[in-house]
Steps between C-alpha positions, in 0.01 A plus 500: 500500500361731768142388451630137516673550825192674655280206411725206579800601699519530893464859612861507625625424151300778348636753744852364424431557137412860565805565727751356247360706220485811717872458588590397141341825377697704754808326366436553135445882572805511713325565821405871439342538850838486666582852338180669595324594825187265492192611693248223556134559591273231616150490673143444401408851383662813401816350344465662151408831643781503752760386229384796287532751776848385587593520124374852481673609811832360389455642158428838654830464704690468177542131467429268209282218617349187367172333602306176456140480609157353435410799295821547296869545469706806506868561392581857569250710295389196299186326608301197359220295619543157659341259248581185704176483711729448809690737713838324493546342157695168529782342312742766371269802462584681824879443473475630140325810625760554772776468249336760275459739807860460598615562143273809490689641802242433770639510856173374660245235407172461682361141481131440592528163647213242539435203725461275184827648353681423830343160526634425154846635565475770253682736732823282460779697377321837581704596822285730679661793712173658629189282588168679544185352662165683418224306665361137523145359455372158381551478118646230262449260779420198262862542367628446849305196609204716611699614798559856595818424704646343181416801300668720766811280501522518123518888528761455773732330244587839354606625851692187571689540178631844580856410573527263197808613309629712801534871502534683170738781405319748277694827397766397742242502801398202717125454459323421834234220523173675599155374599209742475164392649144636553483496877122545495472138363472234770750289297777761502695325775544192296659693212713716744629173640734421224871624523577846349746780556225748551121454567253790428129518577218707358124542575214745585384326818804355680644800689841309532536503115829643391310683209156592644263675263250754656271802451343346185296722291301393183477755216287405201668228302810504732615480865789663699662417826782564739799303581805601721397873469467484108179530314458270209216496220377212292314518163293204600211487765467254788682464832623158374717691253686652789606154598620443133699829501673463836759247368605754240556756769711258702708364200570875425622567849745196484662652195488852623259637234392862614134527617417741218598247251295236674199734510536546129540148437190394698274783350609448139382126501158556352474179291561139575354270237182333627533643853220754553556599136249763396367476139421837363298513178280806553242314711324697793573228754826357645614174344775280670664191409663317797648159577306447829416128508467403860344617824762756632567683163134499413396649832772781466380565153128517566534705821723752329266525205219565744693778652596679188185440274231758487243244384463133468776232519472241231731195508582228258661202669584144474740223633753264348462118443784269455523380861504847652353561843128463484438663841572843362185492265239542762722743687522734199130449434433622857713811455341580160146446643552715804702789348425535124179631366514275186674171465587318177664157535690370198784293395862564605708177435288198527772266362329153471238572771140564434461880470136487605595338834771776576245777415224344706723467814566872490139600399315290756715665777428848360125415519529413866611859543215684329564470130206397283560328165384705197485808713841575646664170446594344163666176405660517150748228412653682194744759647448746215127494538543529872708818445240632274229451758710667765553796281129518406417545870709802546367861518667839575720494810503126537813278519532172309762243623611227260682258716687168517754526207661838500764516223506131438547418128309183480193303620510119556148359406428129446869424491570755227710813552338784307645858463316729726568845661226646717611853426498449121159343523374773743616774253329325207172461687492847647541666160209289360298591814568867455410493126160350585442748774598792285 
């Protein structure tokens, strides 16, 4: 029925279909979000990492927490990967997860919220209490008529829905409606314009931010910084991760979690599936799997790798088909061409599109910025073979970045969905690679 509606029904009817099923799902599972504190996170980048930092801080503060994100789902100490190839699964899936969280005794639930999910009304019946804005850059524009403003407005629907269902009473206390926004973003004013009981800003550049991070120090594969007289340490490198961690500090302050617990929560988070995930199989170089799949995240990842690497930076990258934004392909090719020492361009999720066209859009851009085919630029359509090539280029002290899919559990190729996990494939290939070398 869904595929029929997409092909033949007016767009408004398709959206109504999504909204009705979302509400019906909430009804079937008896509106579990009304009995938990729901923290929504939206933005272009950093949502999954920010969600995990908040989860870790709340957990360190003694709370039982649930989480739904691109990388996976958590219910207290139980964790399982997201197999749906979408951040916000539709129909009844999210409501079923929320009910499981409530039944397990979770007081909080963190919901990574996407523009596509908001456009399709998957947030219906979720009833947010805290709305967090991370950042905004052009992404997923074809899904929003190719217009950046429409993409921004879709994100704004989460903030506009903040008072849906009114104020909650959780453990006998009235829960305030709060907006938390990255004030270093030029778009923060838009997200702060929506009604809320309290509005809190964060950043590293805007001196007027309520939570301003400073005195940043990089230490190996990690970074530390100061906020309001307290020093915090992260187990991941890169200044961009400070932006991801700040919402966790703010949420902790709202619920009076002691600073020592927050520090413990932030520092203890050393693993997020497919987010700067290090693969260790005894190799003498650093191997990282990351979800980076557009200009901003790719730039952050490559620059961070350049800073921490003692040798060459080798990157495997690609881009999605299926109507995704084509403009990001040459942008990523430029970044890889300028920053990385070796570039391998391969499949990510071509969908029905021609994989060669996607690969060439990236490779031609990398060539304009100094890369030479067959020397330090390689185009390999088969992703496993591309991974093998990237590994073969690595020597002692180098860093290899396998980007574009992170912890996704499938690949969509020529209209078929096939099982795929970059981390599993990378482990298989590195073991073979080491056997040959030894």
